[in-house]
N, C-alpha and C positions, 0 to 999 in steps of 0.2 A: 504494500500500500504506500503510495507516494505521500510525502509530507505536504502540509499546507504552507504557502508562502505568506509572509507577514509584511504588511505595509503600514506606515504611520502617516496620519494626517499632519500637515505642517504645524497646526496648533498643538497637537499631542507631542510632537518632537520638541517644540519650544518649551512646553510645560515640563518635559522630562529634563531638559538642559538646566532648568532653574532649581532642580532638587539637589539635596546633598548627595555626595558620591556613594555612600553606603546604601542609601535608599534606591538610587538608580540601579545599582548592582542587583539588589533583590528584585526589583520590578522587571528588569531586563531578563533575568533568569526565568521568572514565571512566564513572561511573554514568549520567550524562546521555546518553552515547554509546550505552548499552545500549538506549535507546528506539528507535533506528534499527536496530541489529543486536544482538539479545540473546545471540548466540553468536559473538562475535568470535574471531579467532585468539588462541591462548594461554589461552582459558578452557576448563576441563575439568569434566566431570560427576564428582561425588564418588561413589566406590564405596561400596556399602552404604547409600546414601541414595536415596529414591524419586525426588526431583526437585530436587536441590540442585546448584548450579554454583558454581565457585570462580574468582575473578578475582584475579590478583596485581597489586598496585600498590606497588612498592618493597618495604618491609618489612611492609606491611599486606595483609590478605586481606579480600575482600568475598565473603560467601556469600549466594546469592540463589536464588530459585525462579522458574521461568518457566511461566506459564499461557497457552499458545498460543491456546486456544479463546476466551478473553476478552481476550487481548492485554495481560496485565499482568505486571509483574516485581515481586516482593516481596523487598526487601533485608532479610535477617534478622540478619546478623552483620557487623560491621566491627571487626576487631581486629588486633593485632600478630601476626606469624607464629608467635611462640612460644606464644601463648595461644589461637589460634583454634580448634583442633581438640579442646580439652579437654572441651567440653560437648556436642559433636555426637553 
């Protein structure tokens, strides 16, 4: 079975660059693991959204979409838990 490719929205990449180094390492490790299993335990589909999933990583949340047909994952939001749902 082929792995999923992962892409980042420009805003998600900028949000990631502003975080401390140890947090970035933890988040990138979890995101890279999504290429093998895009729906691991603990990840939930967001209600009221067409194809958005949420992954918890400490105090941060990663919001992403999965396209099974083309085997891609698009990371759209990486934010602290207090701010993540404001603009969805």
